[in-house]
Structures are given as C-alpha cells and as structure tokens.
VEXLOVO-563168 format. One record per residue (C-alpha): residue number from 1; residue in one letter; x, y, z. Coordinates in Angstrom, 1 decimal. Layout:
<nodes>
(NUM "a" (X Y Z)),
...
</nodes>
This chain:
<nodes>
(1 "m" (-31.1 3.9 6.9)),
(2 "n" (-28.4 1.6 8.3)),
(3 "i" (-24.9 2.0 6.9)),
(4 "g" (-22.3 -0.7 7.7)),
(5 "i" (-18.6 0.4 7.9)),
(6 "i" (-16.2 -2.6 7.6)),
(7 "t" (-13.3 -1.7 9.8)),
(8 "a" (-11.1 -3.3 12.4)),
(9 "r" (-10.8 0.0 14.3)),
(10 "d" (-13.2 1.5 16.9)),
(11 "k" (-15.1 4.7 16.8)),
(12 "n" (-12.1 6.6 18.2)),
(13 "y" (-10.4 6.2 14.9)),
(14 "h" (-10.9 9.6 13.1)),
(15 "p" (-12.7 8.4 9.9)),
(16 "n" (-15.0 6.1 11.8)),
(17 "g" (-16.0 8.7 14.4)),
(18 "r" (-16.6 11.3 11.7)),
(19 "l" (-18.7 9.0 9.6)),
(20 "i" (-20.8 7.9 12.6)),
(21 "t" (-21.4 11.5 13.5)),
(22 "a" (-22.1 12.6 9.9)),
(23 "a" (-24.7 9.8 9.5)),
(24 "d" (-26.4 10.7 12.7)),
(25 "e" (-26.6 14.3 11.7)),
(26 "k" (-28.4 13.2 8.5)),
(27 "g" (-30.9 11.0 10.4)),
(28 "h" (-29.2 7.7 9.7)),
(29 "q" (-27.2 5.2 11.6)),
(30 "a" (-23.6 4.1 10.8)),
(31 "r" (-22.5 0.8 12.4)),
(32 "l" (-19.0 -0.4 12.6)),
(33 "i" (-18.7 -4.0 11.4)),
(34 "h" (-15.6 -5.8 12.6)),
(35 "p" (-14.5 -8.2 9.8)),
(36 "y" (-13.3 -10.8 12.3)),
(37 "r" (-16.5 -10.9 14.3)),
(38 "v" (-19.0 -11.8 11.5)),
(39 "w" (-18.8 -15.0 9.5)),
(40 "p" (-20.3 -15.6 6.0)),
(41 "s" (-22.3 -18.8 5.7)),
(42 "t" (-23.3 -20.7 2.6)),
(43 "t" (-26.0 -23.4 3.0)),
(44 "g" (-28.7 -25.0 1.0)),
(45 "k" (-30.9 -22.0 2.0)),
(46 "g" (-28.5 -19.5 0.4)),
(47 "l" (-26.1 -16.9 1.8)),
(48 "g" (-26.2 -15.6 5.3)),
(49 "f" (-24.1 -14.6 8.3)),
(50 "e" (-23.3 -15.7 11.8)),
(51 "g" (-21.9 -13.6 14.5)),
(52 "n" (-22.6 -9.8 14.5)),
(53 "a" (-26.4 -9.6 14.1)),
(54 "d" (-26.2 -6.0 13.0)),
(55 "v" (-25.3 -7.1 9.4)),
(56 "q" (-28.8 -8.5 8.9)),
(57 "a" (-30.3 -5.0 8.9)),
(58 "l" (-27.8 -3.1 6.7)),
(59 "d" (-28.9 -1.1 3.7)),
(60 "v" (-25.4 -0.3 2.3)),
(61 "v" (-21.8 -1.2 3.2)),
(62 "m" (-18.6 0.9 3.1)),
(63 "p" (-15.4 -1.1 3.2)),
(64 "r" (-12.8 1.0 5.1)),
(65 "q" (-9.8 -1.2 5.9)),
(66 "g" (-7.5 0.3 3.3)),
(67 "a" (-4.6 -1.3 1.6)),
(68 "t" (-4.0 -3.7 4.5)),
(69 "i" (-7.3 -5.5 3.9)),
(70 "g" (-6.6 -9.3 3.8)),
(71 "d" (-8.2 -12.3 2.1)),
(72 "s" (-10.5 -12.9 5.1)),
(73 "s" (-12.1 -9.4 4.8)),
(74 "l" (-12.2 -9.7 1.0)),
(75 "t" (-14.2 -12.9 1.5)),
(76 "l" (-16.7 -11.0 3.6)),
(77 "l" (-16.9 -8.2 1.1)),
(78 "h" (-17.5 -10.6 -1.7)),
(79 "h" (-20.2 -12.3 0.3)),
(80 "f" (-22.0 -8.9 0.7)),
(81 "s" (-21.6 -8.4 -3.0)),
(82 "r" (-23.1 -11.7 -4.0)),
(83 "m" (-26.0 -11.1 -1.7)),
(84 "g" (-26.8 -7.9 -3.7)),
(85 "m" (-25.8 -5.5 -1.0)),
(86 "p" (-24.9 -2.0 -2.3)),
(87 "l" (-21.2 -1.4 -1.7)),
(88 "v" (-19.3 1.9 -1.5)),
(89 "n" (-16.8 1.0 -3.0)),
(90 "g" (-17.4 -2.2 -5.0)),
(91 "f" (-15.6 -5.5 -4.6)),
(92 "d" (-13.6 -5.4 -7.9)),
(93 "a" (-12.5 -1.8 -7.3)),
(94 "v" (-11.3 -2.7 -3.8)),
(95 "c" (-9.4 -5.7 -5.1)),
(96 "t" (-7.6 -3.5 -7.6)),
(97 "t" (-6.8 -0.5 -5.4)),
(98 "r" (-5.6 -2.6 -2.4)),
(99 "s" (-2.5 -3.2 -4.6)),
(100 "q" (-0.4 -0.3 -5.8)),
(101 "i" (0.9 -2.2 -8.8)),
(102 "m" (-2.6 -3.3 -9.9)),
(103 "t" (-3.7 0.3 -9.5)),
(104 "l" (-0.8 1.6 -11.7)),
(105 "q" (-1.5 -1.2 -14.3)),
(106 "t" (-5.1 -0.1 -14.5)),
(107 "l" (-4.3 3.6 -14.8)),
(108 "a" (-1.6 3.0 -17.4)),
(109 "a" (-3.9 0.7 -19.4)),
(110 "g" (-6.2 3.7 -19.6)),
(111 "n" (-3.5 5.9 -20.9)),
(112 "l" (-3.3 7.9 -17.7)),
(113 "p" (0.1 9.3 -16.6)),
(114 "v" (2.0 7.2 -14.0)),
(115 "p" (5.7 7.3 -12.9)),
(116 "d" (8.0 4.8 -14.6)),
(117 "t" (7.6 1.7 -12.5)),
(118 "l" (8.7 -1.9 -12.6)),
(119 "f" (7.3 -4.7 -10.5)),
(120 "v" (10.0 -7.1 -9.5)),
(121 "n" (10.3 -10.2 -7.4)),
(122 "s" (14.0 -11.0 -7.4)),
(123 "e" (17.3 -9.3 -6.9)),
(124 "d" (18.1 -9.7 -10.6)),
(125 "g" (14.9 -8.1 -11.5)),
(126 "f" (15.7 -5.2 -9.1)),
(127 "a" (19.1 -4.7 -10.8)),
(128 "r" (17.5 -4.6 -14.2)),
(129 "a" (14.8 -2.2 -13.1)),
(130 "v" (17.1 0.6 -11.8)),
(131 "p" (18.5 1.8 -15.2)),
(132 "l" (15.0 1.6 -16.7)),
(133 "v" (13.6 4.1 -14.2)),
(134 "g" (16.4 6.6 -14.4)),
(135 "d" (19.1 5.1 -12.2)),
(136 "y" (19.8 5.8 -8.6)),
(137 "p" (18.2 7.2 -6.5)),
(138 "v" (15.0 5.1 -7.0)),
(139 "v" (11.9 4.8 -4.9)),
(140 "v" (11.0 1.3 -3.6)),
(141 "k" (7.5 0.6 -2.5)),
(142 "q" (5.8 -2.4 -1.0)),
(143 "v" (2.8 -3.6 -3.0)),
(144 "s" (0.4 -2.7 -0.2)),
(145 "g" (1.1 -0.1 2.4)),
(146 "r" (-0.6 2.7 4.2)),
(147 "q" (0.2 6.2 5.6)),
(148 "g" (3.6 6.4 3.9)),
(149 "a" (4.9 3.1 5.4)),
(150 "g" (6.9 0.7 3.3)),
(151 "i" (8.3 3.3 1.0)),
(152 "f" (12.1 3.8 0.8)),
(153 "l" (14.5 6.0 -1.1)),
(154 "v" (17.4 3.8 -2.3)),
(155 "e" (20.5 5.8 -3.4)),
(156 "t" (23.1 3.1 -3.9)),
(157 "k" (23.6 -0.5 -4.9)),
(158 "q" (24.6 -1.3 -1.4)),
(159 "q" (21.3 0.1 0.0)),
(160 "a" (19.5 -1.9 -2.7)),
(161 "e" (21.0 -5.1 -1.5)),
(162 "t" (19.9 -4.3 2.1)),
(163 "i" (16.4 -3.5 1.0)),
(164 "t" (16.0 -6.6 -1.2)),
(165 "h" (17.3 -8.9 1.6)),
(166 "s" (14.9 -7.3 4.1)),
(167 "h" (11.8 -6.7 2.0)),
(168 "m" (11.9 -8.9 -1.1)),
(169 "d" (9.3 -11.7 -0.9)),
(170 "p" (9.1 -13.4 -4.3)),
(171 "r" (5.5 -14.3 -3.6)),
(172 "i" (4.6 -10.7 -3.2)),
(173 "g" (7.2 -8.6 -5.0)),
(174 "i" (8.0 -4.9 -4.7)),
(175 "l" (7.8 -1.8 -6.9)),
(176 "v" (10.9 0.1 -8.2)),
(177 "q" (9.9 3.6 -9.3)),
(178 "r" (11.4 6.7 -10.8)),
(179 "y" (12.4 9.3 -8.1)),
(180 "m" (11.1 12.8 -8.5)),
(181 "p" (13.1 15.3 -6.5)),
(182 "t" (11.3 17.3 -3.9)),
(183 "p" (12.4 20.8 -4.9)),
(184 "g" (9.7 22.3 -7.2)),
(185 "r" (7.5 19.2 -6.7)),
(186 "q" (3.8 19.4 -5.7)),
(187 "d" (2.3 16.5 -3.7)),
(188 "i" (-1.5 16.6 -4.0)),
(189 "r" (-4.4 14.6 -2.5)),
(190 "v" (-7.7 15.0 -4.4)),
(191 "m" (-11.0 13.6 -3.0)),
(192 "v" (-13.4 12.4 -5.7)),
(193 "i" (-16.9 11.4 -4.6)),
(194 "s" (-19.6 10.2 -7.0)),
(195 "g" (-17.5 11.3 -10.0)),
(196 "k" (-16.9 14.8 -8.8)),
(197 "v" (-13.9 16.5 -7.1)),
(198 "v" (-15.1 17.7 -3.7)),
(199 "g" (-11.8 19.0 -2.3)),
(200 "a" (-8.0 18.9 -2.6)),
(201 "m" (-5.0 19.6 -0.5)),
(202 "q" (-1.3 20.0 -0.9)),
(203 "m" (1.3 18.4 1.3)),
(204 "t" (5.0 19.1 1.8)),
(205 "p" (7.6 16.6 3.0)),
(206 "v" (9.4 17.3 6.3)),
(207 "e" (13.0 18.3 6.0)),
(208 "g" (15.2 15.3 5.3)),
(209 "d" (12.3 13.1 4.0)),
(210 "f" (11.0 12.7 0.4)),
(211 "r" (7.5 11.4 1.4)),
(212 "a" (4.6 13.7 1.6)),
(213 "n" (1.8 12.3 3.7)),
(214 "f" (-0.5 13.9 6.3)),
(215 "h" (0.1 11.1 8.8)),
(216 "l" (3.8 11.8 8.6)),
(217 "t" (3.9 15.6 8.4)),
(218 "r" (0.6 16.5 10.2)),
(219 "e" (0.5 19.5 7.8)),
(220 "s" (-1.7 20.2 4.9)),
(221 "r" (-3.0 23.3 3.1)),
(222 "p" (-5.9 23.8 0.6)),
(223 "l" (-5.1 23.5 -3.1)),
(224 "e" (-6.4 25.9 -5.7)),
(225 "m" (-7.9 23.5 -8.1)),
(226 "t" (-7.0 23.6 -11.8)),
(227 "a" (-9.1 22.1 -14.6)),
(228 "s" (-6.2 19.7 -15.5)),
(229 "i" (-5.8 18.4 -12.0)),
(230 "e" (-9.6 18.0 -11.6)),
(231 "k" (-10.0 16.2 -14.9)),
(232 "l" (-7.1 13.8 -14.2)),
(233 "a" (-8.4 13.0 -10.7)),
(234 "v" (-11.9 12.2 -12.0)),
(235 "k" (-10.5 10.0 -14.8)),
(236 "a" (-8.3 8.1 -12.3)),
(237 "a" (-11.2 7.4 -9.9)),
(238 "g" (-13.3 6.2 -12.9)),
(239 "a" (-10.6 4.0 -14.3)),
(240 "v" (-10.4 1.9 -11.2)),
(241 "g" (-14.2 2.0 -10.6)),
(242 "l" (-14.3 3.9 -7.2)),
(243 "d" (-17.4 5.8 -5.9)),
(244 "i" (-15.1 7.4 -3.3)),
(245 "a" (-11.5 7.9 -4.1)),
(246 "g" (-8.5 9.6 -2.6)),
(247 "v" (-6.3 10.3 -5.6)),
(248 "d" (-2.6 11.0 -4.9)),
(249 "m" (-0.7 12.8 -7.6)),
(250 "v" (2.6 14.6 -8.1)),
(251 "v" (3.3 17.7 -10.3)),
(252 "d" (7.0 17.6 -10.9)),
(253 "r" (9.3 20.6 -11.4)),
(254 "h" (8.6 20.5 -15.1)),
(255 "k" (4.8 20.8 -14.4)),
(256 "d" (4.2 17.3 -15.6)),
(257 "m" (1.5 15.4 -13.6)),
(258 "y" (1.7 11.8 -12.5)),
(259 "l" (-0.8 9.6 -10.7)),
(260 "i" (0.9 7.9 -7.7)),
(261 "e" (-1.9 6.1 -6.0)),
(262 "v" (-5.7 5.8 -5.8)),
(263 "n" (-7.1 4.9 -2.4)),
(264 "y" (-10.5 3.2 -1.9)),
(265 "a" (-10.7 4.1 1.9)),
(266 "p" (-8.9 7.4 2.0)),
(267 "g" (-8.3 9.2 5.3)),
(268 "f" (-9.7 12.7 5.3)),
(269 "k" (-8.6 14.3 8.5)),
(270 "g" (-6.0 16.4 6.8)),
(271 "l" (-8.4 17.5 4.0)),
(272 "e" (-11.1 18.5 6.4)),
(273 "k" (-8.5 20.4 8.4)),
(274 "a" (-7.1 22.2 5.4)),
(275 "t" (-10.4 23.1 3.7)),
(276 "g" (-13.0 23.1 6.4)),
(277 "l" (-15.2 20.9 4.2)),
(278 "d" (-17.5 18.2 5.6)),
(279 "i" (-15.9 15.3 3.7)),
(280 "a" (-17.6 12.7 6.1)),
(281 "g" (-21.0 14.2 5.3)),
(282 "l" (-20.3 13.9 1.5)),
(283 "m" (-19.3 10.3 1.9)),
(284 "i" (-22.5 9.5 3.8)),
(285 "d" (-24.5 11.3 1.0)),
(286 "c" (-22.7 9.0 -1.5)),
(287 "a" (-23.7 5.9 0.5)),
(288 "i" (-27.3 7.1 0.7)),
(289 "e" (-27.4 7.6 -3.0)),
(290 "k" (-25.8 4.2 -3.7)),
(291 "s" (-28.3 2.4 -1.5)),
(292 "g" (-31.2 3.7 -3.6)),
(293 "t" (-33.3 4.5 -0.6)),
</nodes>
C-alpha cells in the first residue's frame, strides 16, 4: 500500500522519518508529498494532478503540515477529498483544528471544558476581554501557531499595548485567555488514534516560563492515565472529527480539567521518548484501516 504524507519537510524531520520507517516495517511505502510540487487540475475529464507523479498511485493520504498549513495546501487536500481519496485526517477536521479559536468553539459547543477565552481583533476588544477572563495576567495566543510559538503572558496594560501593536491583525485576530498559574498545574498531551487513547505524557514548563511544550523543554514523562482524562481526550478528538489527534489539556491546582488545543498533525517524539510506545506504527495502522485495503 502507498501512503502519502503531505509535508513541506524532508525525511530528516522526526515524524516524517518515523512514519516512513514504520510503514516499511509493516510492508508498506510512505511517500512524502511536498504540497508546493504537485498541482491540482480541473478539466472536462475531471480531477487530476500535475507535477509529482507519486500522487497518482496513493491509497491513503495523511496531511502533516500542522497549524501552519496555508490555503494552497488546503486546496490540495480538498482536491484529494473530492477525488474520494481516504484522508487521515479529513478535510473538515483539518480546517477546524488549524485554528485554535475554531477548535475551542467546536469543543465548547459540545459542552466540553475549555479555558475562558475571547477572540478579539481590535485594541478595544482586547481591553474588554481582560476583565472577562479574570484580569491580568492573561495569556495571548495567535490563532494559528506551533510548538509553543506565538503565545505570550501579558501582565500589564502597557505590555498589552505592545502586544496589540505588534501582533494584532484585524483580519486574523488573536485569543485572550484566562491564565492558569503553573504551581500545582498539570500539562498533559494525550494521543488519540481511531477513537482510543494510545498514550499520554506530562510536561513541565522550564523555570521562568509558563509554557509546557516538548519542543521548548525537551523533557516529558509518562502519565498514569485516569478514566476522566481518557474520556475527555476521546470526546475532544471526536468533537472535531479527527482520526489521529494530539489532545493538549491542563489540570489546574483545583483539579479541574480544561482542553487547550487539539492537533491534527501532532508531533510524537516526546511521547515515544517518555513511553517507549511505537506511536508511528499505530498511526500507520490507522492509515491502513482508513484506506480499506
């Protein structure tokens, strides 16, 4: 079976290399499809492609560009979808989870716990948001970001003015979110594949930082799963429609759980390191199952 991985990175990028290896070990071939080297065509004969000939022989496609995926790559993904190509994950789910605010909207609409958050696109909106999420300090996030980038802790009105001048684009907006102090807080990444939790890890922010992300700390440790965490992670993945999901959540010092983000193309280096699990192999299994072959 031929598995296409949509990515702008090469095989030296950890997830790509691991997925290629895992597919090979299972007797399949994973091919990297660069989204800027294949071009969808629409003609009187139907839908097709120009450029990378490998796409003609694919059995299933895995979009792996993450939150930075742009309209050009979404067009490619939509083309695959309209051609009836099995996708892991699907077009609608990718469109939702590429945006943090759309993800939170979907989760909240499903009555799942999320932090108090306002989406704003003006300085006046920012000023109104602060008291509604508990006053300073507040967390400010870009709508789309990866590996902890584009996230700021804003502690004063003066800092807020600097952030809004530097990062406020009315066409895109930003998120203003309630801050949860790090003492007594658990930062958790749960991997959900085909509706089941396959592994989880806990991360701790480095001293002087409030963000917990493996790409920032390079540290992770296995998490002893509880029924409540497992149930919430599975519900979150289902709410946004993902076959493979990295579910980020926080348990605050009062033991209340909040969903922070759901990723359609989650990294898994930290999770494999912490647990020893073959996450790449489980992802390939999911792709094989989705292909129906």
